[in-house]
N, CA, C, O and the ligand as a Tripos MOL2 file, in Angstrom:
@<TRIPOS>MOLECULE
protein
  269   267    68     0     0
PROTEIN
NO_CHARGES

@<TRIPOS>ATOM
      1 N         -41.1990   39.1820  -11.5480 N.3       1 MET1
      2 CA        -40.5060   38.6920  -12.6950 C.3       1 MET1
      3 C         -39.1040   38.1240  -12.0840 C.2       1 MET1
      4 O         -38.4270   38.9420  -11.4600 O.2       1 MET1
      5 N         -38.6730   36.9590  -12.1940 N.am      2 ALA2
      6 CA        -37.5960   36.2000  -11.5400 C.3       2 ALA2
      7 C         -36.1390   36.7990  -12.2560 C.2       2 ALA2
      8 O         -35.9620   37.0950  -13.4380 O.2       2 ALA2
      9 N         -35.2870   36.8600  -11.2530 N.am      3 VAL3
     10 CA        -33.9250   37.4130  -11.6390 C.3       3 VAL3
     11 C         -32.9020   36.4250  -11.8840 C.2       3 VAL3
     12 O         -32.5190   35.6690  -10.9910 O.2       3 VAL3
     13 N         -32.4650   36.4030  -13.0110 N.am      4 LEU4
     14 CA        -31.2900   35.2310  -13.3340 C.3       4 LEU4
     15 C         -30.3730   35.3480  -12.5480 C.2       4 LEU4
     16 O         -29.9310   36.4540  -12.2380 O.2       4 LEU4
     17 N         -29.8520   34.0830  -12.0130 N.am      5 LYS5
     18 CA        -28.5960   34.3380  -11.0300 C.3       5 LYS5
     19 C         -27.6770   33.1550  -11.2790 C.2       5 LYS5
     20 O         -28.1160   32.0050  -11.2800 O.2       5 LYS5
     21 N         -26.4090   33.4410  -11.4870 N.am      6 CYS6
     22 CA        -25.3660   32.7020  -11.6980 C.3       6 CYS6
     23 C         -25.2470   31.4320  -10.7630 C.2       6 CYS6
     24 O         -25.1990   31.5240   -9.5360 O.2       6 CYS6
     25 N         -25.2090   30.3590  -11.3890 N.am      7 GLU7
     26 CA        -25.1160   29.1880  -10.5700 C.3       7 GLU7
     27 C         -23.8830   28.9720   -9.8330 C.2       7 GLU7
     28 O         -23.8350   28.2120   -8.8660 O.2       7 GLU7
     29 N         -22.8740   29.6330  -10.2750 N.am      8 VAL8
     30 CA        -21.5660   29.3020   -9.6900 C.3       8 VAL8
     31 C         -21.2350   30.2890   -8.5790 C.2       8 VAL8
     32 O         -20.7160   29.8700   -7.5440 O.2       8 VAL8
     33 N         -21.5100   31.5730   -8.7440 N.am      9 CYS9
     34 CA        -21.1170   32.6240   -7.6460 C.3       9 CYS9
     35 C         -22.4330   33.1010   -7.0530 C.2       9 CYS9
     36 O         -22.5030   33.6330   -5.9450 O.2       9 CYS9
     37 N         -23.5200   32.8730   -7.8870 N.am     10 GLY10
     38 CA        -24.8090   33.6370   -7.0990 C.3      10 GLY10
     39 C         -25.0320   34.9340   -7.5980 C.2      10 GLY10
     40 O         -26.1000   35.4730   -7.3070 O.2      10 GLY10
     41 N         -24.1920   35.5480   -8.3160 N.am     11 SER11
     42 CA        -24.4210   36.9570   -8.8230 C.3      11 SER11
     43 C         -25.5820   37.0080   -9.8810 C.2      11 SER11
     44 O         -25.9870   36.0190  -10.4930 O.2      11 SER11
     45 N         -26.0560   38.2600  -10.0150 N.am     12 ASN12
     46 CA        -27.2110   38.2340  -10.8510 C.3      12 ASN12
     47 C         -26.8650   39.1360  -12.1370 C.2      12 ASN12
     48 O         -27.6660   39.5710  -12.9650 O.2      12 ASN12
     49 N         -25.5120   39.3030  -12.0970 N.am     13 GLN13
     50 CA        -24.9690   40.2400  -13.1770 C.3      13 GLN13
     51 C         -24.6850   39.4110  -14.5000 C.2      13 GLN13
     52 O         -23.5640   39.3270  -15.0010 O.2      13 GLN13
     53 N         -25.8720   38.7830  -15.0320 N.am     14 LEU14
     54 CA        -25.9440   38.0700  -16.3240 C.3      14 LEU14
     55 C         -26.0980   39.2000  -17.4950 C.2      14 LEU14
     56 O         -26.9590   40.0690  -17.3620 O.2      14 LEU14
     57 N         -25.3340   39.1770  -18.5280 N.am     15 ILE15
     58 CA        -25.3020   40.0440  -19.5760 C.3      15 ILE15
     59 C         -25.5220   38.9710  -20.7490 C.2      15 ILE15
     60 O         -24.9510   37.8830  -20.6750 O.2      15 ILE15
     61 N         -26.3760   39.2940  -21.8610 N.am     16 LYS16
     62 CA        -26.6490   38.5210  -23.0790 C.3      16 LYS16
     63 C         -25.5200   38.8950  -24.1060 C.2      16 LYS16
     64 O         -25.2270   40.0550  -24.3980 O.2      16 LYS16
     65 N         -25.0120   37.9350  -24.5430 N.am     17 SER17
     66 CA        -23.9210   38.2750  -25.7960 C.3      17 SER17
     67 C         -23.7190   37.0440  -26.6940 C.2      17 SER17
     68 O         -23.4210   35.9860  -26.1400 O.2      17 SER17
     69 N         -23.8420   37.0820  -27.9080 N.am     18 ASN18
     70 CA        -23.6900   36.0000  -28.8720 C.3      18 ASN18
     71 C         -24.7040   34.9890  -28.5950 C.2      18 ASN18
     72 O         -24.2910   33.8320  -28.5080 O.2      18 ASN18
     73 N         -25.7460   35.1670  -28.4640 N.am     19 ASN19
     74 CA        -26.8310   33.9880  -28.2440 C.3      19 ASN19
     75 C         -26.6520   33.2980  -27.0290 C.2      19 ASN19
     76 O         -27.1260   32.1680  -26.9140 O.2      19 ASN19
     77 N         -25.9130   33.9270  -25.9320 N.am     20 ALA20
     78 CA        -25.5450   33.2590  -24.7920 C.3      20 ALA20
     79 C         -25.4640   34.3290  -23.6950 C.2      20 ALA20
     80 O         -25.5550   35.5180  -23.9980 O.2      20 ALA20
     81 N         -25.2870   33.9110  -22.3700 N.am     21 PHE21
     82 CA        -25.2580   34.6360  -21.2150 C.3      21 PHE21
     83 C         -23.9910   34.6990  -20.5800 C.2      21 PHE21
     84 O         -23.4060   33.6180  -20.5150 O.2      21 PHE21
     85 N         -23.3960   35.7170  -20.0800 N.am     22 LYS22
     86 CA        -22.3910   35.6720  -19.4530 C.3      22 LYS22
     87 C         -22.3560   36.2140  -18.0530 C.2      22 LYS22
     88 O         -22.9300   37.2820  -17.8380 O.2      22 LYS22
     89 N         -21.7230   35.5710  -17.0550 N.am     23 CYS23
     90 CA        -21.7020   36.2430  -15.7830 C.3      23 CYS23
     91 C         -20.4960   37.1840  -15.6250 C.2      23 CYS23
     92 O         -19.3210   36.8390  -15.7530 O.2      23 CYS23
     93 N         -20.9600   38.4800  -15.3160 N.am     24 MET24
     94 CA        -19.9080   39.4870  -15.2820 C.3      24 MET24
     95 C         -19.0850   39.5230  -13.9880 C.2      24 MET24
     96 O         -18.1420   40.3000  -13.8400 O.2      24 MET24
     97 N         -19.4670   38.6880  -13.1040 N.am     25 ASN25
     98 CA        -18.8500   38.4070  -11.8120 C.3      25 ASN25
     99 C         -17.5250   37.3990  -12.0150 C.2      25 ASN25
    100 O         -16.3710   37.6720  -11.6830 O.2      25 ASN25
    101 N         -17.9420   36.3000  -12.5790 N.am     26 CYS26
    102 CA        -16.9590   34.9240  -12.3950 C.3      26 CYS26
    103 C         -16.6700   34.7270  -13.7440 C.2      26 CYS26
    104 O         -15.6050   34.1420  -13.9430 O.2      26 CYS26
    105 N         -17.3950   35.0900  -14.8510 N.am     27 GLY27
    106 CA        -16.9080   34.8680  -16.1870 C.3      27 GLY27
    107 C         -17.7870   33.7650  -16.6570 C.2      27 GLY27
    108 O         -17.8100   33.6250  -17.8800 O.2      27 GLY27
    109 N         -18.6140   32.8400  -15.8550 N.am     28 MET28
    110 CA        -19.1870   31.7330  -16.2500 C.3      28 MET28
    111 C         -20.2090   32.0820  -17.4830 C.2      28 MET28
    112 O         -20.9290   33.0800  -17.5010 O.2      28 MET28
    113 N         -20.1460   31.0890  -18.5080 N.am     29 GLN29
    114 CA        -21.0430   31.3740  -19.6020 C.3      29 GLN29
    115 C         -22.1100   30.4350  -19.7610 C.2      29 GLN29
    116 O         -21.8040   29.2460  -19.6680 O.2      29 GLN29
    117 N         -23.0980   30.6850  -19.9430 N.am     30 TYR30
    118 CA        -24.6160   29.9790  -20.0650 C.3      30 TYR30
    119 C         -25.1420   29.9930  -21.5150 C.2      30 TYR30
    120 O         -25.3120   31.0820  -22.0630 O.2      30 TYR30
    121 N         -25.4090   28.8360  -22.1700 N.am     31 SER31
    122 CA        -26.0710   28.7540  -23.2710 C.3      31 SER31
    123 C         -27.5780   29.0950  -23.1520 C.2      31 SER31
    124 O         -28.0550   29.0100  -22.0210 O.2      31 SER31
    125 N         -28.3490   29.4500  -24.1180 N.am     32 LEU32
    126 CA        -29.7990   29.7760  -24.1310 C.3      32 LEU32
    127 C         -30.3830   28.4510  -23.3800 C.2      32 LEU32
    128 O         -31.1720   28.5650  -22.4420 O.2      32 LEU32
    129 N         -30.0250   27.4360  -23.7680 N.am     33 LYS33
    130 CA        -30.6700   26.1660  -23.1040 C.3      33 LYS33
    131 C         -30.4570   26.1510  -21.7760 C.2      33 LYS33
    132 O         -31.4000   25.9460  -21.0120 O.2      33 LYS33
    133 N         -29.2370   26.3590  -21.3350 N.am     34 GLU34
    134 CA        -28.9630   26.3490  -19.9850 C.3      34 GLU34
    135 C         -29.7700   27.4910  -19.1020 C.2      34 GLU34
    136 O         -30.2640   27.3010  -17.9900 O.2      34 GLU34
    137 N         -29.7850   28.7110  -19.8530 N.am     35 ILE35
    138 CA        -30.4590   29.7330  -19.0640 C.3      35 ILE35
    139 C         -31.8620   29.4890  -18.8150 C.2      35 ILE35
    140 O         -32.4240   29.9710  -17.8320 O.2      35 ILE35
    141 N         -32.4660   28.7420  -19.6850 N.am     36 ARG36
    142 CA        -34.0520   28.3650  -19.6210 C.3      36 ARG36
    143 C         -33.9870   27.4030  -18.2940 C.2      36 ARG36
    144 O         -34.9190   27.5620  -17.5060 O.2      36 ARG36
    145 N         -33.1230   26.5500  -17.9950 N.am     37 GLY37
    146 CA        -33.2620   25.7960  -16.8060 C.3      37 GLY37
    147 C         -33.0130   26.6990  -15.7510 C.2      37 GLY37
    148 O         -33.8210   26.6450  -14.8240 O.2      37 GLY37
    149 N         -32.0520   27.5510  -15.6590 N.am     38 VAL38
    150 CA        -31.8310   28.2900  -14.4260 C.3      38 VAL38
    151 C         -32.9150   29.3760  -14.1970 C.2      38 VAL38
    152 O         -33.1870   29.8250  -13.0830 O.2      38 VAL38
    153 N         -33.5290   29.7680  -15.3950 N.am     39 PHE39
    154 CA        -34.7570   30.7610  -15.2500 C.3      39 PHE39
    155 C         -35.8900   30.0660  -14.4790 C.2      39 PHE39
    156 O         -36.4400   30.5500  -13.4900 O.2      39 PHE39
    157 N         -36.2420   28.6340  -15.1530 N.am     40 ASP40
    158 CA        -37.3520   28.0540  -14.4080 C.3      40 ASP40
    159 C         -37.1530   27.7620  -12.9860 C.2      40 ASP40
    160 O         -38.1150   27.8730  -12.2260 O.2      40 ASP40
    161 N         -35.9770   27.3920  -12.5350 N.am     41 ALA41
    162 CA        -35.5480   27.3040  -11.1430 C.3      41 ALA41
    163 C         -35.7890   28.3880  -10.5180 C.2      41 ALA41
    164 O         -36.3120   28.3570   -9.4040 O.2      41 ALA41
    165 N         -35.4280   29.6030  -11.1600 N.am     42 ALA42
    166 CA        -35.6750   30.7900  -10.1990 C.3      42 ALA42
    167 C         -37.0150   31.1570  -10.2030 C.2      42 ALA42
    168 O         -37.4130   31.7410   -9.1960 O.2      42 ALA42
    169 N         -37.8220   30.9450  -11.1260 N.am     43 GLN43
    170 CA        -39.2430   31.2610  -10.8810 C.3      43 GLN43
    171 C         -39.8360   30.3380   -9.8360 C.2      43 GLN43
    172 O         -40.7680   30.7640   -9.1540 O.2      43 GLN43
    173 N         -39.4110   29.2000   -9.6670 N.am     44 ALA44
    174 CA        -39.9800   28.1480   -8.8330 C.3      44 ALA44
    175 C         -39.6740   28.5540   -7.4160 C.2      44 ALA44
    176 O         -40.4910   28.4450   -6.5020 O.2      44 ALA44
    177 N         -38.4550   29.0290   -7.2820 N.am     45 ALA45
    178 CA        -37.9690   29.4700   -6.0120 C.3      45 ALA45
    179 C         -38.7370   30.6370   -5.5710 C.2      45 ALA45
    180 O         -39.0060   30.7360   -4.3740 O.2      45 ALA45
    181 N         -39.1330   31.5650   -6.4350 N.am     46 GLU46
    182 CA        -39.6620   32.7440   -6.3000 C.3      46 GLU46
    183 C         -41.1810   32.5660   -5.7370 C.2      46 GLU46
    184 O         -41.7160   33.3370   -4.9400 O.2      46 GLU46
    185 N         -41.7240   31.4950   -6.2570 N.am     47 LYS47
    186 CA        -42.9680   31.0830   -5.6770 C.3      47 LYS47
    187 C         -43.1090   30.5110   -4.4240 C.2      47 LYS47
    188 O         -44.0890   30.7230   -3.7100 O.2      47 LYS47
    189 N         -42.0100   29.6660   -4.0670 N.am     48 ALA48
    190 CA        -41.8990   28.9140   -2.9850 C.3      48 ALA48
    191 C         -41.7140   30.0840   -1.6260 C.2      48 ALA48
    192 O         -42.1730   29.9460   -0.4920 O.2      48 ALA48
    193 N         -40.9130   31.2160   -2.1480 N.am     49 THR49
    194 CA        -40.6090   32.2200   -1.2460 C.3      49 THR49
    195 C         -41.9730   32.9410   -0.9110 C.2      49 THR49
    196 O         -42.1250   33.3360    0.2450 O.2      49 THR49
    197 N         -42.8570   33.1170   -1.7300 N.am     50 GLN50
    198 CA        -44.0770   33.7370   -1.6500 C.3      50 GLN50
    199 C         -44.9680   33.0610   -0.6280 C.2      50 GLN50
    200 O         -45.4480   33.6410    0.3460 O.2      50 GLN50
    201 N         -45.1560   31.7210   -0.9490 N.am     51 ARG51
    202 CA        -45.8150   30.7610    0.0600 C.3      51 ARG51
    203 C         -45.5430   31.0220    1.5470 C.2      51 ARG51
    204 O         -46.3590   31.2120    2.4490 O.2      51 ARG51
    205 N         -44.0120   30.9810    1.5980 N.am     52 ALA52
    206 CA        -43.5480   31.1370    2.9410 C.3      52 ALA52
    207 C         -43.6580   32.6060    3.7660 C.2      52 ALA52
    208 O         -43.3880   32.7870    4.9530 O.2      52 ALA52
    209 N         -44.1250   33.5790    2.8090 N.am     53 LYS53
    210 CA        -44.5410   34.8500    3.3900 C.3      53 LYS53
    211 C         -45.8220   34.8890    4.1880 C.2      53 LYS53
    212 O         -46.2000   35.8370    4.8760 O.2      53 LYS53
    213 N         -46.4770   33.6720    3.9970 N.am     54 ASP54
    214 CA        -47.7830   33.7560    4.6800 C.3      54 ASP54
    215 C         -47.8100   33.4350    5.9850 C.2      54 ASP54
    216 O         -48.1910   32.3440    6.4090 O.2      54 ASP54
    217 N         -47.3570   34.4850    6.7600 N.am     55 ASP55
    218 CA        -47.0710   34.3000    8.4080 C.3      55 ASP55
    219 C         -47.5570   35.3840    9.1770 C.2      55 ASP55
    220 O         -46.8240   36.3400    9.4300 O.2      55 ASP55
    221 N         -48.8190   35.3140    9.6020 N.am     56 GLY56
    222 CA        -49.4490   36.2810   10.3410 C.3      56 GLY56
    223 C         -48.9400   36.4350   12.0170 C.2      56 GLY56
    224 O         -47.9610   35.7550   12.3250 O.2      56 GLY56
    225 N         -49.3700   37.0250   12.7540 N.am     57 CYS57
    226 CA        -49.0570   37.0970   13.9990 C.3      57 CYS57
    227 C         -49.8000   36.0840   14.7980 C.2      57 CYS57
    228 O         -51.0270   35.9870   14.7550 O.2      57 CYS57
    229 N         -49.1280   35.4270   15.4370 N.am     58 SER58
    230 CA        -49.8950   34.2520   16.1320 C.3      58 SER58
    231 C         -50.0440   34.5980   17.5950 C.2      58 SER58
    232 O         -49.2030   35.1650   18.2930 O.2      58 SER58
    233 N         -51.4070   34.1120   18.0020 N.am     59 ILE59
    234 CA        -51.8590   34.4190   19.5230 C.3      59 ILE59
    235 C         -51.3830   33.4550   20.3490 C.2      59 ILE59
    236 O         -51.7410   32.2940   20.1520 O.2      59 ILE59
    237 N         -50.4820   33.7750   21.4290 N.am     60 ASN60
    238 CA        -49.9420   33.1690   22.3340 C.3      60 ASN60
    239 C         -51.0500   32.5940   23.4380 C.2      60 ASN60
    240 O         -51.1900   33.2120   24.4930 O.2      60 ASN60
    241 N         -51.7390   31.5420   23.2040 N.am     61 ASN61
    242 CA        -52.7770   31.0230   24.0500 C.3      61 ASN61
    243 C         -52.2000   30.0360   24.8920 C.2      61 ASN61
    244 O         -52.2140   28.8850   24.4550 O.2      61 ASN61
    245 N         -51.6950   30.2430   26.0100 N.am     62 GLY62
    246 CA        -51.0310   29.2360   26.8420 C.3      62 GLY62
    247 C         -51.9690   29.0740   28.0210 C.2      62 GLY62
    248 O         -52.4560   30.0730   28.5500 O.2      62 GLY62
    249 N         -52.2720   27.7020   28.5020 N.am     63 THR63
    250 CA        -52.9820   27.7800   29.7110 C.3      63 THR63
    251 C         -52.1650   27.7770   30.9420 C.2      63 THR63
    252 O         -51.1800   27.0710   31.1610 O.2      63 THR63
    253 N         -52.6690   28.6000   31.6660 N.am     64 ALA64
    254 CA        -51.8760   28.7300   33.0900 C.3      64 ALA64
    255 C         -52.4180   27.8910   34.0700 C.2      64 ALA64
    256 O         -53.6070   27.8960   34.3890 O.2      64 ALA64
    257 N         -51.5440   27.1640   34.5540 N.am     65 GLY65
    258 CA        -51.9920   26.2840   35.5950 C.3      65 GLY65
    259 C         -51.9380   26.8050   36.9300 C.2      65 GLY65
    260 O         -50.8660   27.1990   37.3890 O.2      65 GLY65
    261 N         -53.1560   26.8480   37.6880 N.am     66 LYS66
    262 CA        -53.1800   27.4600   39.0740 C.3      66 LYS66
    263 C         -53.2760   26.2400   39.9620 C.2      66 LYS66
    264 O         -53.9560   25.2490   39.6980 O.2      66 LYS66
    265 N         -52.5000   26.4140   41.0860 N.am     67 GLY67
    266 CA        -52.8100   25.5030   41.7920 C.3      67 GLY67
    267 C         -52.4910   25.4680   43.4410 C.2      67 GLY67
    268 O         -52.8360   24.4990   44.1170 O.2      67 GLY67
    269 ZN        -21.0080   33.9730  -11.6670 Zn       68 ZN68
@<TRIPOS>BOND
     1     1     2 1
     2     2     3 1
     3     3     4 2
     4     3     5 am
     5     5     6 1
     6     6     7 1
     7     7     8 2
     8     7     9 am
     9     9    10 1
    10    10    11 1
    11    11    12 2
    12    11    13 am
    13    13    14 1
    14    14    15 1
    15    15    16 2
    16    15    17 am
    17    17    18 1
    18    18    19 1
    19    19    20 2
    20    19    21 am
    21    21    22 1
    22    22    23 1
    23    23    24 2
    24    23    25 am
    25    25    26 1
    26    26    27 1
    27    27    28 2
    28    27    29 am
    29    29    30 1
    30    30    31 1
    31    31    32 2
    32    31    33 am
    33    33    34 1
    34    34    35 1
    35    35    36 2
    36    35    37 am
    37    37    38 1
    38    38    39 1
    39    39    40 2
    40    39    41 am
    41    41    42 1
    42    42    43 1
    43    43    44 2
    44    43    45 am
    45    45    46 1
    46    46    47 1
    47    47    48 2
    48    47    49 am
    49    49    50 1
    50    50    51 1
    51    51    52 2
    52    51    53 am
    53    53    54 1
    54    54    55 1
    55    55    56 2
    56    55    57 am
    57    57    58 1
    58    58    59 1
    59    59    60 2
    60    59    61 am
    61    61    62 1
    62    62    63 1
    63    63    64 2
    64    63    65 am
    65    65    66 1
    66    66    67 1
    67    67    68 2
    68    67    69 am
    69    69    70 1
    70    70    71 1
    71    71    72 2
    72    71    73 am
    73    73    74 1
    74    74    75 1
    75    75    76 2
    76    75    77 am
    77    77    78 1
    78    78    79 1
    79    79    80 2
    80    79    81 am
    81    81    82 1
    82    82    83 1
    83    83    84 2
    84    83    85 am
    85    85    86 1
    86    86    87 1
    87    87    88 2
    88    87    89 am
    89    89    90 1
    90    90    91 1
    91    91    92 2
    92    91    93 am
    93    93    94 1
    94    94    95 1
    95    95    96 2
    96    95    97 am
    97    97    98 1
    98    98    99 1
    99    99   100 2
   100    99   101 am
   101   101   102 1
   102   102   103 1
   103   103   104 2
   104   103   105 am
   105   105   106 1
   106   106   107 1
   107   107   108 2
   108   107   109 am
   109   109   110 1
   110   110   111 1
   111   111   112 2
   112   111   113 am
   113   113   114 1
   114   114   115 1
   115   115   116 2
   116   115   117 am
   117   117   118 1
   118   118   119 1
   119   119   120 2
   120   119   121 am
   121   121   122 1
   122   122   123 1
   123   123   124 2
   124   123   125 am
   125   125   126 1
   126   126   127 1
   127   127   128 2
   128   127   129 am
   129   129   130 1
   130   130   131 1
   131   131   132 2
   132   131   133 am
   133   133   134 1
   134   134   135 1
   135   135   136 2
   136   135   137 am
   137   137   138 1
   138   138   139 1
   139   139   140 2
   140   139   141 am
   141   141   142 1
   142   142   143 1
   143   143   144 2
   144   143   145 am
   145   145   146 1
   146   146   147 1
   147   147   148 2
   148   147   149 am
   149   149   150 1
   150   150   151 1
   151   151   152 2
   152   151   153 am
   153   153   154 1
   154   154   155 1
   155   155   156 2
   156   155   157 am
   157   157   158 1
   158   158   159 1
   159   159   160 2
   160   159   161 am
   161   161   162 1
   162   162   163 1
   163   163   164 2
   164   163   165 am
   165   165   166 1
   166   166   167 1
   167   167   168 2
   168   167   169 am
   169   169   170 1
   170   170   171 1
   171   171   172 2
   172   171   173 am
   173   173   174 1
   174   174   175 1
   175   175   176 2
   176   175   177 am
   177   177   178 1
   178   178   179 1
   179   179   180 2
   180   179   181 am
   181   181   182 1
   182   182   183 1
   183   183   184 2
   184   183   185 am
   185   185   186 1
   186   186   187 1
   187   187   188 2
   188   187   189 am
   189   189   190 1
   190   190   191 1
   191   191   192 2
   192   191   193 am
   193   193   194 1
   194   194   195 1
   195   195   196 2
   196   195   197 am
   197   197   198 1
   198   198   199 1
   199   199   200 2
   200   199   201 am
   201   201   202 1
   202   202   203 1
   203   203   204 2
   204   203   205 am
   205   205   206 1
   206   206   207 1
   207   207   208 2
   208   207   209 am
   209   209   210 1
   210   210   211 1
   211   211   212 2
   212   211   213 am
   213   213   214 1
   214   214   215 1
   215   215   216 2
   216   215   217 am
   217   217   218 1
   218   218   219 1
   219   219   220 2
   220   219   221 am
   221   221   222 1
   222   222   223 1
   223   223   224 2
   224   223   225 am
   225   225   226 1
   226   226   227 1
   227   227   228 2
   228   227   229 am
   229   229   230 1
   230   230   231 1
   231   231   232 2
   232   231   233 am
   233   233   234 1
   234   234   235 1
   235   235   236 2
   236   235   237 am
   237   237   238 1
   238   238   239 1
   239   239   240 2
   240   239   241 am
   241   241   242 1
   242   242   243 1
   243   243   244 2
   244   243   245 am
   245   245   246 1
   246   246   247 1
   247   247   248 2
   248   247   249 am
   249   249   250 1
   250   250   251 1
   251   251   252 2
   252   251   253 am
   253   253   254 1
   254   254   255 1
   255   255   256 2
   256   255   257 am
   257   257   258 1
   258   258   259 1
   259   259   260 2
   260   259   261 am
   261   261   262 1
   262   262   263 1
   263   263   264 2
   264   263   265 am
   265   265   266 1
   266   266   267 1
   267   267   268 2
@<TRIPOS>SUBSTRUCTURE
     1 MET1         2 RESIDUE 1 A MET
     2 ALA2         6 RESIDUE 1 A ALA
     3 VAL3        10 RESIDUE 1 A VAL
     4 LEU4        14 RESIDUE 1 A LEU
     5 LYS5        18 RESIDUE 1 A LYS
     6 CYS6        22 RESIDUE 1 A CYS
     7 GLU7        26 RESIDUE 1 A GLU
     8 VAL8        30 RESIDUE 1 A VAL
     9 CYS9        34 RESIDUE 1 A CYS
    10 GLY10       38 RESIDUE 1 A GLY
    11 SER11       42 RESIDUE 1 A SER
    12 ASN12       46 RESIDUE 1 A ASN
    13 GLN13       50 RESIDUE 1 A GLN
    14 LEU14       54 RESIDUE 1 A LEU
    15 ILE15       58 RESIDUE 1 A ILE
    16 LYS16       62 RESIDUE 1 A LYS
    17 SER17       66 RESIDUE 1 A SER
    18 ASN18       70 RESIDUE 1 A ASN
    19 ASN19       74 RESIDUE 1 A ASN
    20 ALA20       78 RESIDUE 1 A ALA
    21 PHE21       82 RESIDUE 1 A PHE
    22 LYS22       86 RESIDUE 1 A LYS
    23 CYS23       90 RESIDUE 1 A CYS
    24 MET24       94 RESIDUE 1 A MET
    25 ASN25       98 RESIDUE 1 A ASN
    26 CYS26      102 RESIDUE 1 A CYS
    27 GLY27      106 RESIDUE 1 A GLY
    28 MET28      110 RESIDUE 1 A MET
    29 GLN29      114 RESIDUE 1 A GLN
    30 TYR30      118 RESIDUE 1 A TYR
    31 SER31      122 RESIDUE 1 A SER
    32 LEU32      126 RESIDUE 1 A LEU
    33 LYS33      130 RESIDUE 1 A LYS
    34 GLU34      134 RESIDUE 1 A GLU
    35 ILE35      138 RESIDUE 1 A ILE
    36 ARG36      142 RESIDUE 1 A ARG
    37 GLY37      146 RESIDUE 1 A GLY
    38 VAL38      150 RESIDUE 1 A VAL
    39 PHE39      154 RESIDUE 1 A PHE
    40 ASP40      158 RESIDUE 1 A ASP
    41 ALA41      162 RESIDUE 1 A ALA
    42 ALA42      166 RESIDUE 1 A ALA
    43 GLN43      170 RESIDUE 1 A GLN
    44 ALA44      174 RESIDUE 1 A ALA
    45 ALA45      178 RESIDUE 1 A ALA
    46 GLU46      182 RESIDUE 1 A GLU
    47 LYS47      186 RESIDUE 1 A LYS
    48 ALA48      190 RESIDUE 1 A ALA
    49 THR49      194 RESIDUE 1 A THR
    50 GLN50      198 RESIDUE 1 A GLN
    51 ARG51      202 RESIDUE 1 A ARG
    52 ALA52      206 RESIDUE 1 A ALA
    53 LYS53      210 RESIDUE 1 A LYS
    54 ASP54      214 RESIDUE 1 A ASP
    55 ASP55      218 RESIDUE 1 A ASP
    56 GLY56      222 RESIDUE 1 A GLY
    57 CYS57      226 RESIDUE 1 A CYS
    58 SER58      230 RESIDUE 1 A SER
    59 ILE59      234 RESIDUE 1 A ILE
    60 ASN60      238 RESIDUE 1 A ASN
    61 ASN61      242 RESIDUE 1 A ASN
    62 GLY62      246 RESIDUE 1 A GLY
    63 THR63      250 RESIDUE 1 A THR
    64 ALA64      254 RESIDUE 1 A ALA
    65 GLY65      258 RESIDUE 1 A GLY
    66 LYS66      262 RESIDUE 1 A LYS
    67 GLY67      266 RESIDUE 1 A GLY
    68 ZN68       269 GROUP 0 **** ****
């Protein structure tokens, strides 16, 4: 599950209050509409990160030149 992050300070300390979210770090307030946009972006970023994790050990196959 993606974690909500404040677009202003990057903190994930967002609490729900009065049909809106408020950042406990910087005080930025997000409406539910805005939060949906932030949440979608967070999920997209999470998927992209999982793709980048596909990195196995590579075999160093260098051709040695003897001469
Ligand atoms: Zn913030």
